[in-house]
C-alpha positions as CSV (number, residue, x, y, z in Angstrom):
1,M,-27.8,6.5,-22.3
2,K,-29.4,5.7,-18.9
3,Y,-28.0,2.1,-19.1
4,V,-24.4,3.5,-19.6
5,Q,-24.9,5.8,-16.6
6,K,-26.2,2.9,-14.4
7,M,-23.2,0.7,-15.5
8,L,-20.7,3.5,-14.7
9,F,-22.4,4.0,-11.3
10,V,-22.2,0.2,-10.5
11,L,-18.5,0.2,-11.5
12,L,-17.7,3.2,-9.3
13,L,-19.4,1.6,-6.4
14,S,-17.6,-1.7,-6.8
15,G,-14.3,0.1,-7.1
16,A,-15.0,2.0,-3.9
17,A,-15.9,-1.2,-2.1
18,V,-12.5,-2.7,-3.0
19,V,-10.6,0.4,-1.7
20,M,-12.7,0.5,1.5
21,A,-12.0,-3.2,2.1
22,G,-8.3,-2.6,1.7
23,G,-8.3,-4.6,-1.5
24,G,-5.5,-4.6,-4.0
25,S,-1.8,-4.7,-3.5
26,V,0.9,-2.1,-2.8
27,N,4.4,-1.7,-4.0
28,I,6.3,-0.6,-0.9
29,N,9.0,0.9,-3.1
30,T,6.8,3.3,-5.0
31,A,3.6,3.9,-2.8
32,D,3.1,7.2,-1.1
33,A,2.1,7.3,2.6
34,D,-1.6,7.7,1.8
35,T,-1.6,4.6,-0.3
36,L,0.3,2.6,2.3
37,M,-2.3,3.6,4.9
38,K,-5.2,2.6,2.7
39,I,-3.9,-0.9,1.7
40,L,-1.8,-2.1,4.6
41,K,-3.7,-3.3,7.7
42,G,-2.4,-1.8,10.9
43,V,-0.5,1.1,9.2
44,G,-1.6,4.6,10.1
45,P,0.0,8.0,9.3
46,A,3.1,7.6,11.5
47,K,4.0,4.1,10.2
48,A,3.3,5.0,6.6
49,E,5.6,8.0,6.9
50,A,8.2,5.9,8.6
51,I,8.1,3.5,5.6
52,V,8.6,6.3,3.1
53,E,11.4,7.8,5.1
54,Y,13.2,4.5,5.5
55,R,13.0,3.9,1.8
56,K,14.4,7.4,1.0
57,K,17.3,6.9,3.5
58,N,18.1,3.2,2.7
59,G,17.0,2.6,-0.9
60,P,14.4,0.2,-2.2
61,F,13.1,-2.8,-0.3
62,K,14.4,-6.1,-1.7
63,S,11.7,-8.2,0.0
64,P,8.6,-7.7,2.0
65,D,10.5,-9.1,5.1
66,Q,12.8,-6.1,5.0
67,L,9.8,-3.9,5.9
68,A,10.2,-5.2,9.5
69,D,13.5,-3.2,9.6
70,V,11.4,0.0,9.7
71,S,10.9,1.4,13.2
72,G,7.4,0.6,14.4
73,I,6.8,-2.2,11.9
74,G,7.2,-5.7,13.3
75,K,7.3,-9.2,11.7
76,K,3.6,-9.7,12.8
77,L,2.5,-6.7,10.7
78,V,4.5,-7.9,7.7
79,E,2.9,-11.4,8.0
80,E,-0.6,-9.9,8.3
81,N,0.0,-8.0,5.0
82,R,2.3,-10.3,3.1
83,E,-0.3,-11.2,0.4
84,V,-0.7,-7.5,-0.6
85,I,2.9,-6.4,-0.4
86,T,5.0,-6.2,-3.6
87,V,8.5,-4.9,-4.1
88,G,8.6,-4.5,-7.8
89,E,11.0,-2.2,-9.6
90,A,11.5,1.0,-7.6
91,K,11.2,4.4,-9.3
92,P,13.8,7.0,-8.4
93,V,12.8,9.3,-5.6
94,R,13.1,13.0,-6.5
């Protein structure tokens, strides 16, 4: 049993390291503001909320480049995050 507990602990630590390092990818059509802040470099609370509001008002993003249309988000920020941005199928916002 101790072996299983140790393995779970190691897995939890490795998962936490990925999150802390900003690892993973983010679907900008479905992510909430907290997730956007955790994954995207240079995105704090105001920019994350601006992304969510833009999406609600204008519909889903068709490409990562369209993120630059959001107020406060420039092409440089998009380029810095391009590898982690996805625009898969958007779920309806309720």
